[in-house]
MARRORO-551556 format. One record per residue (C-alpha): residue in three letters; y, z, x; residue number from 1. Coordinates in nm, 3 decimals, padded with zeros to 5 digits. Layout:
BEGIN
NODE	rest	c2	c3	c1	nr
NODE	ALA	Y	Z	X	NUM
...
//
This chain:
BEGIN
NODE	rest	c2	c3	c1	nr
NODE	MET	-00.849	-01.272	-01.670	1
NODE	ASN	-00.817	-01.284	-02.027	2
NODE	ASP	-00.607	-01.042	-02.219	3
NODE	ALA	-00.836	-00.821	-02.429	4
NODE	PRO	-00.720	-00.724	-02.779	5
NODE	ALA	-00.584	-00.367	-02.816	6
NODE	PRO	-00.849	-00.129	-02.908	7
NODE	SER	-00.875	-00.015	-03.252	8
NODE	ARG	-00.933	00.368	-03.342	9
NODE	GLN	-01.279	00.261	-03.336	10
NODE	MET	-01.364	00.276	-02.952	11
NODE	LEU	-01.410	-00.011	-02.724	12
NODE	ASN	-01.691	00.020	-02.459	13
NODE	VAL	-01.683	-00.155	-02.137	14
NODE	ASP	-01.908	-00.143	-01.822	15
NODE	LEU	-01.604	-00.091	-01.575	16
NODE	ALA	-01.253	00.027	-01.658	17
NODE	ILE	-00.987	00.010	-01.386	18
NODE	VAL	-00.674	00.217	-01.481	19
NODE	GLY	-00.374	00.083	-01.311	20
NODE	GLY	-00.221	-00.256	-01.197	21
NODE	GLY	-00.075	-00.175	-00.865	22
NODE	ILE	-00.200	-00.329	-00.553	23
NODE	MET	-00.520	-00.130	-00.540	24
NODE	GLY	-00.620	-00.172	-00.889	25
NODE	LEU	-00.558	-00.566	-00.858	26
NODE	TRP	-00.785	-00.572	-00.550	27
NODE	ALA	-01.050	-00.382	-00.733	28
NODE	ALA	-01.027	-00.620	-01.028	29
NODE	TYR	-01.034	-00.919	-00.799	30
NODE	LEU	-01.348	-00.769	-00.617	31
NODE	ALA	-01.494	-00.696	-00.962	32
NODE	GLU	-01.475	-01.055	-01.063	33
NODE	LYS	-01.627	-01.167	-00.732	34
NODE	ALA	-01.923	-00.927	-00.797	35
NODE	GLY	-01.968	-01.035	-01.185	36
NODE	VAL	-01.890	-00.691	-01.315	37
NODE	ASP	-01.769	-00.698	-01.664	38
NODE	THR	-01.423	-00.513	-01.635	39
NODE	LEU	-01.138	-00.402	-01.834	40
NODE	LEU	-00.810	-00.380	-01.634	41
NODE	ILE	-00.586	-00.129	-01.821	42
NODE	ASP	-00.217	-00.181	-01.717	43
NODE	ASN	00.108	-00.091	-01.896	44
NODE	GLY	00.313	-00.317	-01.683	45
NODE	GLY	00.540	-00.042	-01.572	46
NODE	PRO	00.697	-00.043	-01.233	47
NODE	THR	00.511	00.020	-00.921	48
NODE	THR	00.574	00.069	-00.548	49
NODE	SER	00.341	-00.251	-00.534	50
NODE	GLN	00.645	-00.451	-00.679	51
NODE	GLY	00.860	-00.332	-00.362	52
NODE	LEU	01.044	-00.535	-00.100	53
NODE	LEU	00.918	-00.437	00.251	54
NODE	GLY	00.541	-00.518	00.278	55
NODE	ALA	00.509	-00.388	00.647	56
NODE	LEU	00.155	-00.388	00.782	57
NODE	MET	00.191	-00.185	01.091	58
NODE	ALA	-00.102	00.004	01.262	59
NODE	TYR	-00.111	00.343	01.374	60
NODE	MET	-00.026	00.414	01.731	61
NODE	PRO	-00.297	00.275	01.968	62
NODE	ASP	-00.366	00.594	02.145	63
NODE	GLN	-00.581	00.908	02.039	64
NODE	TRP	-00.824	00.681	01.864	65
NODE	ASP	-01.020	00.793	01.593	66
NODE	GLY	-01.214	00.700	01.290	67
NODE	LYS	-00.912	00.662	01.069	68
NODE	LYS	-00.729	00.435	01.308	69
NODE	ALA	-01.041	00.232	01.367	70
NODE	PHE	-01.084	00.160	00.998	71
NODE	GLN	-00.705	00.058	00.953	72
NODE	PHE	-00.740	-00.160	01.242	73
NODE	LYS	-01.030	-00.349	01.107	74
NODE	ALA	-00.864	-00.357	00.772	75
NODE	LEU	-00.549	-00.516	00.916	76
NODE	THR	-00.738	-00.748	01.135	77
NODE	GLY	-00.945	-00.876	00.840	78
NODE	LEU	-00.661	-00.896	00.590	79
NODE	GLU	-00.514	-01.228	00.731	80
NODE	GLY	-00.824	-01.412	00.636	81
NODE	GLU	-00.876	-01.249	00.315	82
NODE	LEU	-00.510	-01.326	00.224	83
NODE	ARG	-00.549	-01.690	00.333	84
NODE	LEU	-00.872	-01.711	00.103	85
NODE	LEU	-00.656	-01.571	-00.179	86
NODE	GLU	-00.389	-01.835	-00.116	87
NODE	GLU	-00.648	-02.116	-00.124	88
NODE	GLU	-00.785	-02.002	-00.455	89
NODE	THR	-00.445	-01.969	-00.614	90
NODE	GLY	-00.220	-02.217	-00.457	91
NODE	LEU	00.038	-01.944	-00.392	92
NODE	SER	00.172	-01.806	-00.074	93
NODE	THR	00.164	-01.425	00.002	94
NODE	GLY	00.428	-01.447	00.275	95
NODE	TYR	00.185	-01.327	00.546	96
NODE	ARG	00.322	-01.349	00.890	97
NODE	ARG	00.170	-01.182	01.211	98
NODE	SER	00.535	-01.117	01.347	99
NODE	GLY	00.487	-00.823	01.566	100
NODE	ARG	00.730	-00.530	01.579	101
NODE	VAL	01.016	-00.412	01.805	102
NODE	MET	01.123	-00.054	01.841	103
NODE	PRO	01.383	00.102	02.061	104
NODE	LEU	01.318	00.389	02.286	105
NODE	TYR	01.593	00.659	02.351	106
NODE	THR	01.442	00.930	02.573	107
NODE	ASP	01.247	00.915	02.893	108
NODE	GLN	00.974	01.079	02.707	109
NODE	GLN	00.960	00.807	02.462	110
NODE	VAL	00.935	00.559	02.733	111
NODE	ALA	00.666	00.750	02.922	112
NODE	THR	00.446	00.780	02.605	113
NODE	ALA	00.506	00.407	02.519	114
NODE	ARG	00.383	00.291	02.863	115
NODE	LEU	00.064	00.514	02.810	116
NODE	ARG	00.025	00.356	02.457	117
NODE	ALA	00.033	00.008	02.628	118
NODE	ASP	-00.276	00.097	02.826	119
NODE	ALA	-00.459	00.225	02.518	120
NODE	ALA	-00.361	-00.089	02.312	121
NODE	ASP	-00.528	-00.295	02.596	122
NODE	VAL	-00.858	-00.116	02.514	123
NODE	ASN	-00.829	-00.039	02.128	124
NODE	TRP	-00.643	-00.356	02.021	125
NODE	ARG	-00.831	-00.588	02.232	126
NODE	ALA	-01.036	-00.751	01.933	127
NODE	ALA	-00.701	-00.870	01.778	128
NODE	GLY	-00.593	-01.023	02.091	129
NODE	ALA	-00.260	-00.813	02.045	130
NODE	ARG	-00.037	-00.659	02.308	131
NODE	TRP	00.191	-00.359	02.346	132
NODE	ALA	00.463	-00.392	02.612	133
NODE	VAL	00.758	-00.179	02.702	134
NODE	VAL	01.053	-00.424	02.781	135
NODE	GLU	01.401	-00.378	02.874	136
NODE	THR	01.580	-00.585	02.608	137
NODE	PRO	01.475	-00.689	02.274	138
NODE	PRO	01.228	-01.003	02.286	139
NODE	VAL	01.472	-01.183	02.042	140
NODE	PRO	01.832	-01.182	02.123	141
NODE	ASP	02.020	-01.000	01.838	142
NODE	TRP	01.709	-00.898	01.676	143
NODE	PRO	01.817	-00.624	01.705	144
NODE	VAL	02.137	-00.629	01.913	145
NODE	SER	02.079	-00.444	02.256	146
NODE	ASP	02.181	-00.081	02.215	147
NODE	GLY	02.359	00.109	02.491	148
NODE	ALA	02.172	00.409	02.391	149
NODE	ALA	01.818	00.269	02.417	150
NODE	LEU	01.641	00.294	02.748	151
NODE	ALA	01.380	00.029	02.651	152
NODE	TYR	01.224	-00.130	02.378	153
NODE	VAL	00.856	-00.149	02.257	154
NODE	HIS	00.747	-00.516	02.165	155
NODE	GLU	00.396	-00.515	02.007	156
NODE	THR	00.229	-00.834	01.872	157
NODE	PHE	-00.019	-00.679	01.624	158
NODE	ALA	00.202	-00.578	01.341	159
NODE	ALA	00.239	-00.813	01.037	160
NODE	HIS	00.413	-00.829	00.693	161
NODE	VAL	00.359	-00.967	00.341	162
NODE	PHE	00.606	-01.016	00.063	163
NODE	PRO	00.461	-00.762	-00.184	164
NODE	ARG	00.543	-00.939	-00.492	165
NODE	ALA	00.389	-01.253	-00.360	166
NODE	VAL	00.057	-01.075	-00.300	167
NODE	MET	00.062	-00.908	-00.658	168
NODE	ALA	00.140	-01.258	-00.814	169
NODE	ALA	-00.133	-01.427	-00.624	170
NODE	LEU	-00.391	-01.158	-00.747	171
NODE	GLN	-00.253	-01.177	-01.105	172
NODE	THR	-00.290	-01.563	-01.099	173
NODE	PHE	-00.638	-01.537	-00.973	174
NODE	LEU	-00.739	-01.276	-01.248	175
NODE	ALA	-00.569	-01.505	-01.505	176
NODE	ASN	-00.861	-01.737	-01.476	177
NODE	ALA	-01.116	-01.462	-01.441	178
NODE	ARG	-01.453	-01.480	-01.637	179
NODE	HIS	-01.551	-01.103	-01.587	180
NODE	VAL	-01.207	-00.925	-01.605	181
NODE	ARG	-01.001	-00.871	-01.913	182
NODE	ARG	-00.666	-00.702	-01.914	183
NODE	ILE	-00.501	-00.482	-02.174	184
NODE	ASP	-00.157	-00.364	-02.209	185
NODE	ALA	-00.184	00.003	-02.246	186
NODE	THR	-00.125	00.343	-02.107	187
NODE	VAL	-00.415	00.599	-02.040	188
NODE	ALA	-00.297	00.937	-02.159	189
NODE	GLY	-00.612	01.125	-02.048	190
NODE	ILE	-00.976	01.115	-01.953	191
NODE	GLU	-01.251	01.276	-02.146	192
NODE	ALA	-01.477	01.279	-01.859	193
NODE	ALA	-01.783	01.450	-02.028	194
NODE	GLU	-01.787	01.168	-02.285	195
NODE	ASN	-01.702	00.881	-02.056	196
NODE	THR	-01.397	00.811	-02.255	197
NODE	LEU	-01.037	00.719	-02.171	198
NODE	ARG	-00.791	00.845	-02.435	199
NODE	LEU	-00.494	00.595	-02.466	200
NODE	ALA	-00.132	00.696	-02.566	201
NODE	ASP	-00.169	00.507	-02.901	202
NODE	GLY	-00.452	00.735	-02.993	203
NODE	SER	-00.719	00.494	-02.947	204
NODE	SER	-01.004	00.511	-02.688	205
NODE	ILE	-01.197	00.307	-02.446	206
NODE	GLY	-01.573	00.421	-02.352	207
NODE	PHE	-01.693	00.320	-02.009	208
NODE	ALA	-01.985	00.338	-01.787	209
NODE	LYS	-01.764	00.365	-01.477	210
NODE	ALA	-01.386	00.404	-01.436	211
NODE	ILE	-01.167	00.346	-01.141	212
NODE	VAL	-00.848	00.556	-01.155	213
NODE	SER	-00.583	00.346	-00.941	214
NODE	ALA	-00.278	00.430	-01.131	215
NODE	GLY	-00.035	00.526	-00.835	216
NODE	VAL	00.164	00.844	-00.910	217
NODE	GLY	00.014	00.836	-01.244	218
NODE	ALA	-00.322	00.919	-01.102	219
NODE	PHE	-00.254	01.251	-00.994	220
NODE	PRO	-00.206	01.396	-01.370	221
NODE	LEU	-00.492	01.213	-01.509	222
NODE	LEU	-00.739	01.343	-01.216	223
NODE	GLN	-00.596	01.688	-01.173	224
NODE	PRO	-00.769	01.844	-01.489	225
NODE	LEU	-01.112	01.685	-01.374	226
NODE	TRP	-01.092	01.755	-01.012	227
NODE	ALA	-00.855	02.056	-00.932	228
NODE	PRO	-00.806	02.259	-01.248	229
NODE	THR	-00.694	02.549	-01.041	230
NODE	GLY	-00.362	02.362	-01.004	231
NODE	LEU	-00.417	02.276	-00.650	232
NODE	PRO	-00.182	01.980	-00.607	233
NODE	LEU	-00.364	01.640	-00.531	234
NODE	GLY	-00.049	01.467	-00.451	235
NODE	ARG	00.322	01.410	-00.543	236
NODE	PRO	00.557	01.108	-00.579	237
NODE	VAL	00.809	01.028	-00.309	238
NODE	LYS	01.092	00.810	-00.385	239
NODE	GLY	01.181	00.520	-00.173	240
NODE	GLN	01.488	00.288	-00.175	241
NODE	ALA	01.511	-00.050	-00.018	242
NODE	ALA	01.728	-00.364	-00.046	243
NODE	LEU	01.693	-00.734	-00.023	244
NODE	LEU	01.960	-00.938	00.160	245
NODE	ALA	02.008	-01.326	00.169	246
NODE	ALA	02.016	-01.433	00.518	247
NODE	GLU	01.837	-01.744	00.668	248
NODE	CYS	01.614	-01.581	00.924	249
NODE	ASP	01.280	-01.683	01.076	250
NODE	PRO	01.014	-01.501	00.887	251
NODE	GLY	00.825	-01.511	01.202	252
NODE	LEU	01.077	-01.250	01.368	253
NODE	PRO	00.931	-00.935	01.464	254
NODE	ILE	00.960	-00.633	01.236	255
NODE	PHE	01.258	-00.412	01.365	256
NODE	PHE	01.165	-00.046	01.328	257
NODE	ASP	01.392	00.239	01.440	258
NODE	ASN	01.362	00.602	01.302	259
NODE	GLY	01.277	00.505	00.949	260
NODE	LEU	01.486	00.188	00.928	261
NODE	TYR	01.291	-00.136	00.874	262
NODE	VAL	01.432	-00.500	00.890	263
NODE	ILE	01.180	-00.764	00.778	264
NODE	ALA	01.262	-01.136	00.746	265
NODE	HIS	01.065	-01.281	00.452	266
NODE	PRO	01.034	-01.655	00.361	267
NODE	GLY	01.300	-01.805	00.157	268
NODE	GLY	01.622	-01.688	00.329	269
NODE	ARG	01.545	-01.321	00.233	270
NODE	VAL	01.556	-01.009	00.466	271
NODE	ALA	01.422	-00.670	00.350	272
NODE	ILE	01.581	-00.334	00.450	273
NODE	GLY	01.444	-00.013	00.389	274
NODE	SER	01.335	00.257	00.336	275
NODE	THR	01.397	00.624	00.236	276
NODE	SER	01.135	00.872	00.176	277
NODE	GLU	01.271	01.131	-00.064	278
NODE	ASP	01.077	01.430	-00.170	279
NODE	THR	01.338	01.559	-00.401	280
NODE	PHE	01.540	01.333	-00.653	281
NODE	GLU	01.680	01.313	-00.989	282
NODE	LYS	01.664	00.940	-01.074	283
NODE	PRO	01.342	00.797	-00.934	284
NODE	HIS	01.443	00.427	-01.018	285
NODE	GLU	01.805	00.412	-00.922	286
NODE	THR	01.955	00.347	-00.578	287
NODE	ASP	02.234	00.559	-00.423	288
NODE	GLY	02.428	00.614	-00.097	289
NODE	LYS	02.093	00.668	00.105	290
NODE	LEU	02.031	00.307	00.060	291
NODE	ASP	02.392	00.224	00.151	292
NODE	ALA	02.346	00.409	00.471	293
NODE	LEU	02.039	00.206	00.562	294
NODE	ILE	02.214	-00.124	00.478	295
NODE	ALA	02.498	-00.031	00.702	296
NODE	ALA	02.273	00.062	00.994	297
NODE	ALA	02.096	-00.284	00.938	298
NODE	ARG	02.431	-00.468	00.950	299
NODE	ARG	02.508	-00.289	01.283	300
NODE	ALA	02.192	-00.354	01.437	301
NODE	VAL	02.131	-00.713	01.327	302
NODE	PRO	02.438	-00.949	01.362	303
NODE	ALA	02.284	-01.198	01.120	304
NODE	LEU	02.310	-00.946	00.860	305
NODE	ALA	02.669	-00.843	00.901	306
NODE	ASP	02.808	-01.029	00.598	307
NODE	ALA	02.481	-01.100	00.430	308
NODE	THR	02.480	-01.052	00.031	309
NODE	VAL	02.267	-00.795	-00.112	310
NODE	VAL	02.078	-00.967	-00.385	311
NODE	GLU	01.848	-00.676	-00.479	312
NODE	ARG	01.866	-00.290	-00.460	313
NODE	TRP	01.526	-00.135	-00.553	314
NODE	ALA	01.392	00.219	-00.580	315
NODE	GLY	01.058	00.338	-00.687	316
NODE	LEU	00.794	00.624	-00.623	317
NODE	ARG	00.504	00.610	-00.391	318
NODE	PRO	00.180	00.824	-00.450	319
NODE	ARG	00.172	01.067	-00.154	320
NODE	GLY	-00.163	01.236	-00.128	321
NODE	VAL	-00.261	01.548	00.044	322
NODE	HIS	-00.161	01.509	00.406	323
NODE	ARG	-00.041	01.127	00.320	324
NODE	GLU	-00.408	01.011	00.319	325
NODE	PRO	-00.565	00.796	00.048	326
NODE	MET	-00.822	00.967	-00.191	327
NODE	VAL	-01.122	00.743	-00.234	328
NODE	GLY	-01.457	00.823	-00.393	329
NODE	ALA	-01.640	00.953	-00.697	330
NODE	ILE	-01.539	01.294	-00.838	331
NODE	GLU	-01.845	01.518	-00.770	332
NODE	ALA	-01.866	01.679	-01.125	333
NODE	PHE	-01.810	01.337	-01.285	334
NODE	PRO	-01.968	01.079	-01.057	335
NODE	ASP	-01.882	00.788	-01.317	336
NODE	ILE	-01.500	00.844	-01.231	337
NODE	ILE	-01.395	00.710	-00.915	338
NODE	ALA	-01.068	00.789	-00.751	339
NODE	LEU	-00.863	00.508	-00.576	340
NODE	GLY	-00.511	00.579	-00.484	341
NODE	GLY	-00.264	00.813	-00.270	342
NODE	GLY	-00.218	00.553	-00.033	343
NODE	PHE	00.161	00.638	00.033	344
NODE	LYS	00.287	00.379	00.303	345
NODE	THR	-00.036	00.247	00.406	346
NODE	SER	-00.154	00.088	00.079	347
NODE	PHE	-00.096	-00.276	00.139	348
NODE	GLY	-00.275	-00.289	00.477	349
NODE	ILE	-00.584	-00.094	00.365	350
NODE	ALA	-00.587	-00.156	-00.018	351
NODE	ARG	-00.868	-00.441	-00.022	352
NODE	ARG	-01.102	-00.240	00.205	353
NODE	LEU	-01.059	00.082	-00.025	354
NODE	ALA	-01.092	-00.123	-00.347	355
NODE	GLY	-01.410	-00.271	-00.185	356
NODE	HIS	-01.542	00.084	-00.157	357
NODE	ALA	-01.462	00.174	-00.499	358
NODE	ILE	-01.628	-00.130	-00.639	359
NODE	GLY	-01.934	-00.071	-00.428	360
NODE	LEU	-01.962	00.297	-00.595	361
NODE	ALA	-01.897	00.135	-00.944	362
NODE	SER	-02.151	-00.137	-00.902	363
NODE	GLY	-02.417	00.050	-00.694	364
NODE	VAL	-02.377	-00.195	-00.405	365
NODE	THR	-02.320	-00.031	-00.071	366
NODE	PRO	-01.978	-00.156	00.064	367
NODE	ALA	-02.011	-00.382	00.342	368
NODE	GLY	-01.883	-00.288	00.694	369
NODE	GLU	-01.751	00.040	00.813	370
NODE	GLY	-01.775	00.352	00.598	371
NODE	LEU	-01.449	00.539	00.489	372
NODE	PRO	-01.326	00.779	00.749	373
NODE	ASP	-01.409	01.143	00.639	374
NODE	ILE	-01.041	01.221	00.589	375
NODE	TYR	-01.013	00.965	00.295	376
NODE	ASP	-01.329	01.120	00.144	377
NODE	LEU	-01.317	01.318	-00.161	378
NODE	ARG	-01.559	01.557	-00.036	379
NODE	PHE	-01.302	01.693	00.210	380
NODE	TYR	-00.992	01.607	-00.004	381
NODE	LEU	-00.985	01.916	-00.196	382
NODE	GLN	-01.046	02.131	00.095	383
NODE	ARG	-00.740	01.988	00.250	384
NODE	ALA	-00.552	02.057	-00.079	385
NODE	ASN	-00.658	02.415	-00.047	386
NODE	LYS	-00.501	02.437	00.312	387
NODE	SER	-00.179	02.251	00.209	388
NODE	PRO	00.140	02.445	00.125	389
NODE	LYS	00.215	02.438	-00.257	390
//
């Protein structure tokens, strides 16, 4: 991916413009390169949640199966092979591990529900060879330490994790050698949809045949005037905080998840702790006592972290779409503009499949495999926005 020269006041024209360099935008650029589509990736290099620390790839619960759960399941089962190919293409590790997950259960109702989910997993997760079991103690001693308040634990073997920055680095390395994708360091200030033009913050413009808007939380204000001029909210930013601790823990250890607390062992002697979900905040990229509380909880639960040094504290904004779901598809009034975003906490697991759908729309090639669940489709997105409290 050669860097393109900054556009002059005279407009630059491209076949496909991808706005945003987060995980969805990079996967879209990767697939555009594979498809041979002349593409300009517009990325200002600003912070994104794709540069976070956790990288949990956890499936929806295996019961009450529907199209959304089936889509995510297929995306997660296919992701390992897709990441292995990316690793072969770049020589870089993404940190992928099919590690499984352990979760404590504190009430009789939780235990009963978990046992029913074990039966559902036998059916719905069969293709992945994964299991969901209710056990009396954690499957790995002291990961976490047995909790006297826990009646039992779920141990499931389908969950996986990556190190987010490693995936991003691998995609960027692949694109650095791309033939069809160029990158420009710029900020898109607005979209002149009727003219198929992106207006940049420096006053220059880029004309496009197709554009994919995948700018994380920045996608909402760009799309709002085109899609919901009445002011109906398309989404909002949600702050998350996480930390990275230095501890020599096997990255094959299961993800420990307990009421919003994640503990994930990554390669290289690092363990990620997270994460908060904050709808109100004053300083989006600063950490505070909410993260301190998570770190303290992790130290209590996992003895190996009791004295581990905190090597990084991180905060960022996640794009939460209406009803937490991604928004993917061409805008009805402006079909050359394709939305790709709003993934919130599911982005890393399904980003490649969503990007594939967007590139299919941009190139005119029908995406392979399952279609999108209706709940992701733009035809229904504004209907859900209408029903959401403002």
